[in-house]
C-alpha positions as CSV (number, residue, x, y, z in Angstrom):
1,M,-51.6,28.6,-41.1
2,L,-54.0,31.3,-40.0
3,K,-52.9,33.4,-37.1
4,K,-54.9,33.1,-33.8
5,E,-55.8,36.8,-34.0
6,K,-57.3,36.5,-37.5
7,A,-59.2,33.3,-36.5
8,R,-60.6,35.0,-33.4
9,V,-61.8,38.1,-35.3
10,W,-63.4,35.9,-38.0
11,V,-65.4,33.8,-35.5
12,E,-66.5,36.7,-33.3
13,E,-67.6,38.7,-36.4
14,F,-69.5,35.7,-37.7
15,V,-71.3,35.3,-34.3
16,E,-72.2,39.0,-34.1
17,T,-73.5,39.1,-37.7
18,F,-75.5,35.9,-37.1
19,Y,-77.1,37.3,-34.0
20,Q,-78.0,40.6,-35.6
21,K,-79.6,38.8,-38.5
22,H,-81.5,36.1,-36.7
23,G,-81.9,37.3,-33.1
24,C,-80.3,34.2,-31.6
25,L,-76.9,32.5,-31.5
26,P,-75.7,29.6,-33.7
27,K,-75.7,26.3,-31.9
28,R,-72.6,25.1,-33.6
29,I,-69.7,26.4,-35.8
30,D,-67.7,23.7,-37.5
31,I,-64.0,24.7,-38.0
32,R,-62.8,21.9,-40.2
33,L,-59.2,20.8,-40.2
34,A,-57.1,20.8,-43.4
35,G,-58.3,18.4,-46.1
36,K,-61.9,18.4,-44.9
37,R,-64.0,20.5,-47.1
38,V,-62.3,23.7,-46.1
39,D,-58.6,24.3,-46.2
40,L,-58.5,25.9,-42.8
41,V,-56.2,24.7,-40.2
42,I,-56.5,26.0,-36.6
43,S,-54.4,24.6,-33.8
44,S,-55.9,23.3,-30.5
45,Q,-54.4,26.2,-28.7
46,T,-56.1,28.6,-31.1
47,I,-59.5,27.0,-30.4
48,D,-58.8,27.2,-26.6
49,D,-58.1,30.9,-26.9
50,L,-61.3,31.4,-29.0
51,L,-63.4,29.6,-26.4
52,K,-62.0,31.6,-23.5
53,S,-62.8,34.8,-25.3
54,L,-66.3,33.7,-26.1
55,V,-66.9,32.4,-22.6
56,A,-65.8,35.7,-21.2
57,R,-68.4,37.5,-23.3
58,G,-71.1,35.1,-22.4
59,Y,-71.4,33.4,-25.8
60,A,-70.1,29.9,-25.1
61,R,-69.2,27.2,-22.6
62,S,-65.7,25.8,-22.6
63,K,-66.1,22.4,-24.2
64,R,-63.5,20.6,-26.3
65,G,-62.0,17.1,-26.8
66,N,-58.5,15.9,-27.4
67,K,-58.8,16.6,-31.1
68,P,-61.3,19.3,-31.4
69,S,-62.9,19.8,-34.8
70,A,-65.6,22.3,-33.7
71,V,-66.6,25.1,-31.3
72,V,-70.0,24.5,-29.7
73,L,-71.7,27.8,-29.1
74,E,-74.6,27.9,-26.7
75,Q,-77.2,30.4,-25.4
76,P,-75.6,32.8,-22.9
77,R,-76.7,32.4,-19.3
78,R,-77.5,36.1,-19.0
79,P,-80.8,37.3,-20.7
80,L,-80.3,38.4,-24.3
81,P,-81.8,41.7,-25.5
82,E,-85.1,41.6,-27.4
83,S,-84.5,40.8,-31.0
84,G,-87.6,42.5,-32.4
85,E,-91.1,41.3,-33.0
86,N,-90.2,39.6,-36.3
87,N,-87.9,37.0,-34.7
88,L,-88.4,34.7,-31.7
89,N,-85.5,34.2,-29.4
90,L,-86.0,30.5,-28.9
91,G,-82.5,29.3,-29.5
92,W,-83.2,28.0,-33.0
93,N,-83.0,29.8,-36.3
94,P,-86.2,31.0,-38.0
95,H,-86.2,30.9,-41.7
96,P,-84.8,34.2,-43.1
97,G,-87.7,36.4,-44.1
98,V,-90.3,34.7,-42.0
99,G,-92.1,37.1,-39.6
100,V,-93.6,35.8,-36.4
101,V,-95.9,38.2,-34.4
102,G,-97.9,37.4,-31.3
103,I,-97.6,35.7,-27.9
104,R,-94.3,34.0,-27.7
105,A,-93.8,30.8,-25.7
106,Q,-91.4,32.6,-23.4
107,D,-93.8,35.4,-22.7
108,A,-95.5,33.3,-20.0
109,I,-92.2,32.7,-18.2
110,P,-91.8,35.1,-15.2
111,S,-88.6,37.0,-14.8
112,A,-86.2,36.2,-12.0
113,E,-87.0,39.5,-10.4
114,E,-90.8,38.8,-10.3
115,V,-90.2,35.3,-8.8
116,W,-87.8,36.8,-6.2
117,A,-90.3,39.5,-5.2
118,K,-93.0,36.9,-4.8
119,A,-90.8,34.6,-2.8
120,V,-89.8,37.3,-0.4
121,L,-93.4,38.5,0.0
122,E,-94.5,34.9,0.8
123,Q,-91.7,34.5,3.3
124,E,-92.6,37.7,5.1
125,K,-96.2,36.7,5.2
126,H,-95.3,33.3,6.6
127,E,-93.1,34.9,9.3
128,K,-95.9,37.2,10.4
129,E,-98.3,34.3,10.6
130,E,-95.8,32.2,12.6
131,H,-95.2,35.1,15.0
132,K,-99.0,35.4,15.6
133,K,-99.3,31.6,16.1
134,Q,-96.6,31.7,18.8
135,N,-98.3,34.5,20.7
136,Q,-102.0,33.5,20.7
137,R,-104.0,34.2,23.8
138,L,-107.5,33.8,25.2
139,E,-108.1,36.2,28.0
140,F,-110.9,36.1,30.5
141,P,-111.9,38.2,33.5
142,P,-111.1,36.8,37.0
143,Q,-114.0,34.4,37.4
144,P,-114.2,30.6,36.7
145,V,-114.2,29.6,33.0
146,C,-115.2,26.2,31.6
147,L,-113.5,25.1,28.3
148,V,-115.4,22.2,26.8
149,C,-113.1,20.0,24.7
150,M,-115.1,18.3,22.0
151,G,-114.7,16.9,18.5
152,D,-115.1,13.9,16.2
153,R,-118.7,14.7,15.5
154,H,-118.5,12.7,12.3
155,I,-121.7,14.1,10.9
156,G,-122.9,12.0,8.0
157,A,-122.6,8.6,9.6
158,A,-125.7,6.5,10.5
159,G,-124.0,5.6,13.8
160,T,-123.5,9.2,15.0
161,D,-125.6,10.4,18.0
162,Y,-127.1,13.5,16.5
163,R,-129.4,14.1,19.4
164,A,-126.6,14.0,22.0
165,L,-124.6,16.4,19.8
166,K,-127.4,19.0,19.8
167,E,-128.2,18.5,23.4
168,D,-124.5,19.1,24.4
169,S,-124.2,22.1,22.2
170,L,-127.4,23.8,23.5
171,L,-126.2,23.0,27.1
172,I,-122.9,24.7,26.4
173,A,-124.6,27.7,24.8
174,S,-126.9,28.2,27.8
175,T,-124.3,27.7,30.6
176,P,-122.6,30.9,31.9
177,G,-118.8,30.9,31.4
178,M,-118.8,27.8,29.2
179,F,-116.9,27.8,25.8
180,V,-115.8,25.3,23.2
181,I,-112.5,24.0,21.9
182,D,-112.9,21.7,19.0
183,V,-110.4,19.0,17.9
184,G,-111.8,18.4,14.4
185,D,-113.4,15.7,12.2
186,G,-116.7,17.5,12.1
187,I,-117.9,15.3,9.2
188,D,-117.2,11.8,7.8
189,N,-116.3,13.4,4.4
190,F,-115.3,10.1,2.7
191,I,-114.3,12.1,-0.4
192,K,-111.3,10.0,-1.4
193,Q,-111.8,7.3,-4.0
194,K,-110.4,4.7,-1.7
195,H,-113.2,5.5,0.7
196,A,-116.0,4.8,-1.9
197,D,-117.4,1.9,0.1
198,A,-117.5,3.9,3.3
199,R,-119.1,6.9,1.4
200,A,-121.8,4.6,0.1
201,G,-122.6,3.5,3.7
202,D,-123.2,7.1,4.9
203,P,-126.9,8.2,4.7
204,L,-126.0,11.8,4.2
205,R,-124.3,13.1,1.1
206,I,-121.0,15.0,1.6
207,D,-122.7,18.3,0.7
208,E,-125.4,17.6,3.3
209,Q,-122.7,16.8,5.9
210,W,-121.2,20.3,5.4
211,V,-124.6,21.9,5.7
212,L,-125.4,20.1,9.0
213,L,-121.9,20.8,10.4
214,Q,-122.5,24.5,9.7
215,E,-125.8,24.3,11.5
216,S,-124.1,22.6,14.5
217,L,-121.6,25.5,14.7
218,R,-124.5,27.9,14.8
219,W,-125.7,26.1,18.0
220,I,-122.6,27.2,19.8
221,E,-122.3,30.6,18.2
222,G,-120.5,33.0,20.5
223,R,-119.1,30.2,22.6
224,F,-116.7,28.7,19.9
225,L,-113.1,29.8,20.5
226,V,-110.5,27.4,19.0
227,S,-110.5,24.6,16.4
228,V,-108.3,22.4,14.3
229,A,-109.4,20.5,11.2
230,G,-108.9,16.9,11.8
231,N,-107.9,14.4,9.0
232,H,-111.5,13.9,7.8
233,N,-112.2,17.6,7.3
234,H,-108.7,18.0,5.8
235,W,-109.3,15.5,3.0
236,S,-111.2,18.2,1.1
237,T,-108.4,20.6,1.4
238,K,-105.8,18.1,0.1
239,I,-108.0,17.2,-2.9
240,A,-109.4,20.6,-3.9
241,G,-106.8,22.9,-2.4
242,Y,-109.5,24.8,-0.6
243,D,-110.2,24.7,3.1
244,I,-114.0,24.5,3.3
245,F,-114.0,24.2,7.1
246,R,-112.0,27.4,7.6
247,N,-114.6,29.3,5.8
248,L,-117.4,28.0,7.9
249,L,-115.8,29.1,11.2
250,P,-116.8,32.4,12.9
251,Q,-114.3,35.2,12.3
252,K,-112.9,35.3,15.8
253,V,-112.2,31.5,16.2
254,L,-108.5,30.6,16.5
255,Y,-107.8,28.1,13.8
256,D,-105.0,26.0,12.2
257,P,-105.6,22.8,10.2
258,D,-103.1,20.9,12.3
259,E,-102.2,22.5,15.6
260,V,-103.1,25.5,17.8
261,N,-100.9,26.7,20.7
262,V,-102.6,29.2,22.8
263,T,-102.1,30.7,26.3
264,V,-105.3,30.9,28.3
265,K,-105.4,33.6,30.9
266,V,-108.1,33.7,33.7
267,G,-107.5,36.7,35.9
268,N,-103.8,36.5,36.7
269,S,-103.4,32.8,36.1
270,E,-102.2,31.3,32.8
271,W,-102.0,27.9,31.2
272,K,-100.4,27.0,27.9
273,W,-102.6,24.7,25.8
274,K,-101.4,22.5,22.9
275,I,-104.4,21.5,20.7
276,R,-104.2,18.9,17.9
277,H,-106.5,16.3,16.3
278,K,-104.0,13.5,16.7
279,L,-100.6,13.0,18.3
280,R,-97.5,11.0,17.6
281,A,-96.1,8.5,20.2
282,S,-99.6,7.2,21.0
283,S,-100.2,3.7,22.4
284,I,-103.0,1.3,22.0
285,Y,-102.5,0.3,25.7
286,N,-102.4,3.9,27.1
287,P,-104.5,6.4,25.1
288,L,-102.8,9.3,26.9
289,H,-99.2,8.1,26.4
290,G,-98.6,10.4,23.4
291,H,-99.9,13.4,25.3
292,K,-97.5,12.9,28.1
293,Q,-94.6,12.1,25.8
294,H,-95.0,15.5,24.1
295,V,-94.4,17.1,27.5
296,R,-91.7,14.8,28.7
297,L,-89.6,14.9,25.6
298,G,-89.8,18.7,25.3
299,M,-91.8,18.7,22.1
300,Q,-94.0,21.4,23.6
301,D,-93.9,23.5,26.8
302,A,-97.6,22.9,27.5
303,D,-99.7,22.7,30.7
304,V,-102.6,21.1,28.9
305,V,-102.2,18.7,25.9
306,L,-105.5,18.0,24.1
307,A,-106.3,15.7,21.2
308,G,-108.9,13.3,19.9
309,H,-109.0,11.1,16.8
310,I,-108.8,7.5,18.3
311,H,-112.4,7.3,19.5
312,R,-111.5,5.8,22.9
313,G,-113.8,7.8,25.0
314,A,-113.5,11.0,26.9
315,V,-110.6,10.6,29.4
316,Y,-108.1,12.9,31.2
317,E,-105.1,12.5,33.5
318,L,-103.4,14.9,35.8
319,F,-99.6,14.3,36.0
320,Y,-96.5,16.1,37.0
321,H,-93.5,17.2,35.0
322,Q,-90.5,19.0,36.5
323,G,-92.6,19.8,39.6
324,K,-95.5,21.4,37.7
325,E,-99.0,20.0,37.3
326,K,-100.0,19.1,33.7
327,I,-103.2,17.6,32.3
328,A,-103.6,15.3,29.3
329,I,-107.0,15.2,27.7
330,L,-108.5,12.9,25.1
331,T,-111.9,13.6,23.7
332,G,-114.4,10.9,22.7
333,T,-116.6,10.8,19.6
334,Y,-120.3,11.2,18.8
335,K,-119.9,8.3,16.3
336,T,-121.1,5.7,18.8
337,F,-121.2,2.9,16.1
338,D,-118.4,2.7,13.6
339,A,-118.5,-0.1,11.0
340,Y,-114.8,0.4,10.2
341,V,-113.8,-0.1,13.9
342,K,-115.9,-3.2,14.0
343,E,-114.5,-4.6,10.8
344,E,-110.8,-4.0,11.7
345,G,-111.2,-4.9,15.4
346,F,-109.8,-1.7,16.7
347,L,-110.2,-0.7,20.4
348,G,-112.8,2.0,20.6
349,G,-116.3,2.9,21.7
350,G,-115.3,4.3,25.1
351,L,-117.7,6.2,27.2
352,G,-118.1,9.9,27.0
353,T,-117.7,12.5,24.3
354,T,-116.4,15.7,25.9
355,V,-114.0,16.7,28.6
356,A,-114.9,20.0,30.4
357,V,-112.1,21.8,32.1
358,I,-112.9,24.5,34.7
359,L,-110.1,27.0,35.1
360,H,-110.2,29.0,38.3
361,P,-108.6,32.5,38.6
362,D,-106.6,31.3,41.6
363,G,-104.7,28.9,39.4
364,W,-106.2,25.4,39.8
365,I,-107.7,23.1,37.2
366,Q,-110.9,21.1,37.6
367,P,-111.6,18.6,34.8
368,F,-114.8,16.7,34.2
369,S,-115.7,13.8,31.8
370,N,-119.4,14.5,32.5
371,L,-120.6,17.7,30.8
372,K,-123.8,18.0,32.8
373,A,-121.8,17.9,36.1
374,A,-119.5,20.6,34.9
375,A,-122.4,22.8,33.7
376,A,-124.2,22.4,37.1
377,L,-121.0,23.5,38.9
378,M,-120.6,26.5,36.6
379,E,-124.3,27.5,37.3
380,T,-123.5,27.3,41.1
381,L,-120.3,29.3,40.8
382,Y,-121.9,32.1,38.8
383,F,-124.9,32.2,41.1
384,Q,-122.6,32.6,44.1
385,N,-120.7,35.3,42.3
386,R,-123.9,37.2,41.6
387,M,-124.8,36.8,45.3
388,R,-121.5,38.3,46.4
389,K,-121.8,41.2,44.0
390,G,-125.3,41.9,45.4
391,G,-124.0,41.8,48.9
392,L,-126.2,38.8,49.8
393,V,-123.3,36.5,50.8
């Protein structure tokens, strides 16, 4: 019987010689028992010892049955040294004398160090972005400010009121102290295949919809402060991996595809705003139920909760939570006729498209579902302010 030391030396020498010659490890070494081709008898204990030694050196995994007849040698878990340009380290044995030169299959696989560095860099970038998102602010001087909440333009549809959209936009741009917060869905954008029938019903092609949306943003240039994408805008991002809407926005607009949380400061008064396209916990019977539940259930410490999406008209409601006044706002839509709503029998088609909120520097909120009324009041307030500064009042 061969001694364990002799068998161990023989196997380890064979493995090292094989690796030096081929640049990879043998997949299997058969150690036959007596009477089977080779008159070599090694006890089970000897094989166990061999495996332990090879495992310790990284050459093998401990694997044996009740009556082992072989040692299965596998690629080590740690990276192997380069074997030279004439041999590929692929775990199989190239034919002796065959040279292989060029781009190897494994050359495209990044190292663990490269992936780790990329992962840490992305984590740090994400943490910085999240910190910024949690500390966003809009700051105004101590005079009344009107934030017009609008959205669901749905440019592209035949049933969209384009004249009203432009009229409202030009009114906002010409009214002192009036600015825009947008809740998304600027275009119909029926880009998904399942929306092919709806896309066929829109008179404007999708590329034309983006062109007109960009033009409508130009109408409120300098007055546009905050926006989210909305599910219709976001379909392009999900399909193409590229946020078209983000790249249409002016540089200083606060933006997130899903949700913007921002503190609005007017003089010394502050309000926390939560802005989304749509909210969970909504109700077909109470369109503002989801807004209030976000506050009541502690989902967000917000003074103003704003959303759109359901096309139920421009509505708002003042309510109290823990002794503090809150306001829930739902914007309407410029899509005054929606064939899908008609087909499915949804509740919709409410009056109004925008909700204008006047924030006063002394801390009180004054909402309007009539944009022209809010604009008239802002004209009056700014006229009075100019009179005071001129010493005429």
